[in-house]
Backbone as JSON, one array per atom type, in Angstrom:
{
  "sequence": "MKKHVWTKEDDNLLLKSIEECKPLFDHFKEQSASYSDMAVWDAVAGRMLPSVVVTGAACKRRYARIAEKRPDAWKTVSDMVNAYERDLAETTFDGVTEILASMDILLEVMSGIHTEVLSLKKAWE",
  "N": [[0.85, -1.18, -0.03], [0.54, 2.25, -0.72], [2.1, 4.95, 0.92], [0.49, 7.63, 2.44], [0.93, 11.01, 1.84], [0.52, 13.65, 3.95], [-1.22, 16.68, 3.51], [-1.71, 20.22, 4.04], [-4.41, 20.82, 3.59], [-5.46, 18.2, 3.89], [-4.99, 17.87, 6.6], [-6.64, 19.86, 7.63], [-9.13, 18.77, 6.84], [-9.05, 16.43, 8.31], [-9.14, 17.4, 10.96], [-11.69, 18.62, 10.84], [-13.27, 16.39, 10.45], [-12.78, 14.91, 12.76], [-13.94, 16.69, 14.54], [-16.68, 16.44, 13.75], [-17.08, 13.8, 14.47], [-17.02, 13.94, 17.23], [-19.17, 13.48, 19.11], [-19.15, 10.67, 18.99], [-16.64, 10.02, 20.04], [-16.96, 11.0, 22.67], [-19.06, 9.31, 23.53], [-17.86, 6.73, 23.43], [-15.8, 7.06, 25.15], [-17.04, 7.21, 27.62], [-17.96, 4.58, 27.73], [-15.62, 3.25, 27.87], [-14.28, 1.2, 26.36], [-11.76, -0.65, 24.72], [-11.79, -1.35, 22.0], [-13.54, 0.36, 20.95], [-12.34, 2.85, 20.63], [-10.71, 2.67, 18.32], [-12.68, 2.13, 16.5], [-13.95, 4.55, 16.34], [-11.93, 6.1, 15.2], [-11.76, 4.94, 12.76], [-14.24, 5.72, 11.81], [-13.78, 8.42, 11.5], [-11.76, 8.3, 9.51], [-13.5, 7.37, 7.45], [-15.2, 9.54, 7.09], [-13.53, 11.24, 5.74], [-13.37, 10.29, 3.23], [-14.27, 10.8, -0.23], [-12.01, 12.21, -0.65], [-9.57, 11.82, 0.81], [-7.92, 8.86, 1.3], [-7.35, 6.9, 3.8], [-6.38, 4.93, 6.66], [-8.08, 4.48, 9.84], [-6.18, 4.21, 11.89], [-4.01, 5.63, 10.75], [-5.17, 8.15, 10.73], [-5.3, 8.58, 13.47], [-2.62, 8.58, 14.19], [-1.72, 10.77, 12.79], [-3.21, 12.85, 13.86], [-2.15, 12.88, 16.41], [0.43, 13.82, 15.83], [-0.23, 16.3, 14.84], [-1.34, 17.51, 17.15], [0.93, 17.59, 18.81], [2.36, 19.65, 17.57], [0.9, 22.0, 17.8], [-0.01, 24.56, 20.2], [-1.46, 23.72, 23.41], [-4.57, 24.69, 23.74], [-6.51, 24.44, 25.76], [-4.91, 23.88, 27.95], [-3.6, 26.32, 28.19], [-5.75, 28.04, 28.69], [-6.69, 26.89, 31.08], [-4.43, 27.34, 32.8], [-4.6, 30.12, 32.85], [-7.02, 30.47, 34.17], [-6.5, 29.24, 36.62], [-4.49, 30.91, 37.6], [-5.95, 33.27, 37.78], [-7.83, 32.52, 39.75], [-6.16, 31.96, 41.92], [-5.03, 34.54, 42.39], [-7.44, 35.84, 43.03], [-8.1, 34.49, 45.37], [-5.95, 35.19, 47.0], [-6.26, 37.92, 47.14], [-8.79, 38.13, 48.38], [-8.24, 36.89, 50.79], [-6.33, 38.73, 51.87], [-8.08, 40.98, 52.02], [-9.96, 39.98, 53.94], [-8.29, 39.66, 56.11], [-7.65, 42.42, 56.67], [-10.17, 43.33, 57.26], [-10.77, 41.85, 59.58], [-8.74, 42.88, 61.3], [-9.69, 45.55, 61.51], [-12.17, 45.07, 62.74], [-11.26, 44.07, 65.21], [-10.16, 46.4, 66.3], [-12.5, 47.96, 66.47], [-13.96, 46.43, 68.27], [-12.47, 46.71, 70.58], [-12.8, 49.47, 71.02], [-15.55, 49.49, 71.35], [-15.72, 47.98, 73.67], [-14.44, 49.61, 75.52], [-16.26, 51.74, 75.46], [-18.52, 50.42, 76.52], [-17.6, 49.81, 79.09], [-17.25, 52.43, 80.09], [-19.98, 53.28, 80.02], [-21.11, 51.51, 81.84], [-19.8, 52.38, 84.19], [-20.73, 54.99, 84.36], [-23.5, 54.41, 84.69], [-23.32, 53.1, 87.13], [-22.48, 55.22, 88.71], [-24.65, 56.88, 88.52], [-26.66, 55.59, 89.86]],
  "CA": [[0.02, -0.03, 0.0], [1.25, 3.49, -0.85], [2.02, 5.77, 2.06], [-0.16, 8.92, 2.21], [1.67, 12.24, 2.3], [-0.47, 14.56, 4.35], [-1.11, 18.1, 3.12], [-2.44, 21.15, 4.91], [-5.84, 20.55, 3.29], [-5.8, 16.93, 4.52], [-4.95, 18.12, 8.01], [-7.87, 20.61, 8.01], [-10.24, 17.85, 6.69], [-8.97, 15.51, 9.44], [-9.64, 18.1, 12.14], [-13.13, 18.76, 10.64], [-13.92, 15.07, 10.58], [-12.7, 14.67, 14.22], [-15.0, 17.51, 15.25], [-17.97, 15.84, 13.39], [-17.16, 12.54, 15.22], [-16.81, 14.25, 18.64], [-20.09, 12.71, 19.98], [-18.76, 9.27, 19.17], [-15.47, 9.96, 21.0], [-17.48, 11.14, 24.0], [-19.85, 8.2, 23.86], [-17.03, 5.55, 23.63], [-15.0, 7.42, 26.31], [-17.93, 6.84, 28.74], [-18.03, 3.12, 27.78], [-14.24, 2.84, 28.08], [-13.94, -0.13, 25.78], [-10.6, -0.32, 23.99], [-12.04, -1.53, 20.61], [-14.33, 1.43, 20.52], [-11.45, 3.9, 20.26], [-10.29, 2.48, 16.88], [-13.87, 2.23, 15.66], [-14.19, 6.01, 16.08], [-10.92, 6.64, 14.29], [-12.25, 4.45, 11.38], [-15.33, 6.6, 11.36], [-13.09, 9.73, 11.06], [-11.25, 8.01, 8.14], [-14.62, 7.25, 6.53], [-15.69, 10.86, 6.78], [-12.59, 11.86, 4.87], [-13.55, 9.79, 1.87], [-13.29, 10.19, -1.12], [-10.89, 13.12, -0.78], [-8.41, 11.2, 1.39], [-8.14, 7.45, 1.56], [-6.41, 6.44, 4.83], [-7.02, 4.1, 7.72], [-8.32, 5.11, 11.15], [-4.93, 4.27, 12.59], [-3.31, 6.71, 10.14], [-5.75, 9.39, 11.23], [-4.97, 8.74, 14.87], [-1.21, 8.95, 14.3], [-1.57, 12.16, 12.15], [-3.72, 13.78, 14.8], [-1.19, 12.91, 17.47], [1.45, 14.66, 15.33], [-0.73, 17.73, 14.79], [-1.5, 17.94, 18.53], [2.26, 17.89, 19.26], [2.85, 20.88, 17.02], [0.09, 23.18, 18.2], [-0.09, 24.69, 21.63], [-2.67, 23.17, 23.89], [-5.38, 25.82, 24.05], [-7.15, 24.2, 27.02], [-3.92, 24.09, 29.0], [-3.38, 27.79, 28.33], [-6.97, 28.59, 29.42], [-6.67, 26.34, 32.48], [-3.43, 28.05, 33.49], [-5.08, 31.45, 33.09], [-8.08, 30.39, 35.16], [-5.87, 28.91, 37.9], [-3.81, 32.14, 38.03], [-7.0, 34.19, 38.25], [-8.43, 32.08, 41.04], [-5.14, 32.11, 42.91], [-5.03, 35.97, 42.71], [-8.61, 36.15, 43.67], [-8.07, 33.93, 46.75], [-5.04, 36.0, 47.81], [-6.95, 39.25, 47.37], [-9.87, 37.83, 49.4], [-7.53, 36.58, 52.13], [-5.83, 39.99, 52.32], [-9.22, 41.74, 52.38], [-10.54, 39.47, 55.16], [-7.3, 40.07, 57.22], [-7.85, 43.82, 56.98], [-11.48, 43.52, 57.93], [-10.57, 41.37, 61.0], [-8.03, 43.92, 62.04], [-10.56, 46.63, 61.8], [-13.14, 44.58, 63.67], [-10.63, 44.03, 66.53], [-10.09, 47.82, 66.8], [-13.86, 48.36, 66.85], [-14.33, 45.64, 69.47], [-11.73, 47.39, 71.71], [-13.51, 50.73, 71.24], [-16.88, 49.17, 71.94], [-15.55, 47.47, 75.06], [-14.18, 50.84, 76.3], [-17.53, 52.51, 75.62], [-19.3, 49.63, 77.4], [-17.0, 49.96, 80.41], [-17.66, 53.77, 80.57], [-21.44, 53.33, 80.28], [-21.34, 50.82, 83.13], [-19.33, 53.19, 85.29], [-21.77, 56.09, 84.48], [-24.72, 53.79, 85.22], [-23.13, 52.85, 88.52], [-22.45, 56.52, 89.35], [-26.02, 57.41, 88.45], [-27.48, 54.9, 90.94]],
  "C": [[0.92, 1.26, 0.0], [1.05, 4.35, 0.45], [1.46, 7.11, 1.72], [0.76, 10.04, 2.68], [0.6, 13.27, 2.59], [-0.17, 15.99, 3.9], [-1.83, 18.91, 4.14], [-3.91, 21.02, 4.76], [-6.3, 19.23, 3.95], [-5.9, 17.1, 6.04], [-6.27, 18.85, 8.47], [-9.12, 19.68, 7.88], [-10.25, 16.79, 7.83], [-9.54, 16.19, 10.69], [-11.18, 18.37, 12.08], [-13.86, 17.46, 10.93], [-13.87, 14.64, 12.07], [-13.81, 15.46, 14.96], [-16.37, 16.92, 14.93], [-18.13, 14.51, 14.17], [-17.01, 12.7, 16.77], [-17.87, 13.51, 19.52], [-19.74, 11.28, 20.02], [-17.59, 9.12, 20.12], [-16.0, 10.08, 22.41], [-18.25, 9.88, 24.43], [-18.93, 6.97, 24.18], [-16.1, 5.8, 24.83], [-15.72, 7.0, 27.61], [-17.97, 5.37, 28.82], [-16.71, 2.53, 28.09], [-13.91, 1.45, 27.56], [-12.81, 0.19, 24.69], [-10.92, -0.45, 22.44], [-12.78, -0.37, 20.07], [-13.46, 2.66, 20.0], [-11.11, 3.8, 18.75], [-11.5, 2.59, 16.0], [-14.2, 3.7, 15.36], [-13.2, 6.52, 15.08], [-11.22, 6.13, 12.87], [-13.37, 5.24, 10.91], [-14.77, 7.95, 10.86], [-12.54, 9.5, 9.63], [-12.37, 7.91, 7.1], [-15.15, 8.6, 6.16], [-14.79, 11.61, 5.75], [-12.65, 11.4, 3.43], [-14.41, 10.68, 1.07], [-12.05, 11.03, -1.29], [-9.54, 12.48, -0.33], [-8.72, 9.81, 1.75], [-7.03, 7.03, 2.48], [-7.18, 5.58, 5.81], [-7.31, 4.96, 8.97], [-7.03, 5.23, 12.01], [-4.08, 5.35, 12.07], [-3.86, 8.04, 10.59], [-5.35, 9.64, 12.68], [-3.5, 9.15, 14.99], [-1.03, 10.41, 13.81], [-2.12, 13.16, 13.17], [-2.79, 13.91, 15.99], [-0.05, 13.85, 17.05], [1.05, 16.05, 15.28], [-0.83, 18.31, 16.18], [-0.15, 18.29, 19.18], [2.71, 19.28, 18.83], [2.2, 22.1, 17.53], [0.1, 23.3, 19.73], [-1.39, 24.21, 22.18], [-3.49, 24.36, 24.45], [-6.04, 25.63, 25.48], [-6.16, 24.33, 28.22], [-3.64, 25.59, 29.26], [-4.56, 28.41, 29.11], [-6.95, 28.16, 30.88], [-5.6, 27.07, 33.3], [-3.91, 29.46, 33.86], [-6.13, 31.5, 34.14], [-7.49, 30.13, 36.55], [-5.2, 30.13, 38.45], [-4.82, 33.14, 38.6], [-7.56, 33.79, 39.61], [-7.4, 32.21, 42.2], [-5.1, 33.6, 43.33], [-6.26, 36.37, 43.41], [-8.63, 35.75, 45.14], [-7.13, 34.8, 47.6], [-5.62, 37.37, 48.08], [-8.04, 39.09, 48.44], [-9.27, 37.66, 50.69], [-7.02, 37.92, 52.75], [-6.97, 40.9, 52.79], [-9.8, 41.25, 53.72], [-9.56, 39.74, 56.36], [-7.48, 41.49, 57.65], [-9.14, 44.02, 57.69], [-11.37, 42.98, 59.38], [-9.85, 42.29, 61.85], [-8.93, 45.07, 62.49], [-11.6, 46.26, 62.8], [-12.55, 44.49, 65.11], [-10.55, 45.37, 67.15], [-11.45, 48.27, 67.24], [-14.32, 47.69, 68.08], [-13.63, 46.29, 70.7], [-12.43, 48.69, 72.04], [-14.84, 50.48, 71.9], [-16.79, 48.76, 73.4], [-15.22, 48.65, 75.98], [-15.44, 51.6, 76.58], [-18.44, 51.83, 76.63], [-18.86, 49.82, 78.85], [-17.37, 51.43, 80.96], [-19.12, 53.91, 80.9], [-21.74, 52.64, 81.54], [-20.95, 51.65, 84.29], [-20.29, 54.37, 85.47], [-23.04, 55.64, 85.05], [-24.57, 53.61, 86.72], [-23.12, 54.16, 89.3], [-23.85, 57.1, 89.45], [-26.87, 56.84, 89.58], [-27.13, 55.39, 92.27]]
}
């Protein structure tokens, strides 16, 4: 069998076919059966017909190669969300610390007022 030389158009068709077969990937991921994975890749190869004639295994290998070359968008987004959450947690912690310090000062002032009111009440009697 002749080895297929992938072109940019073939790669785009592969990515489009994978996107069309996404429900199958999700379905078989839930079932976690090993034979199902290759069945989905065969479906991807079938979607590429008649433009590109390759096997499901070839599609899987090519997709792995494409995934290596491009940056992982989900990882980038995940890192951004984690950094945002970390900053938010730190800001919240700092804010709570300031509020607690203010509340301690207010409690001391209120205790002083309470003591003075009690002494005035005692003096009044």
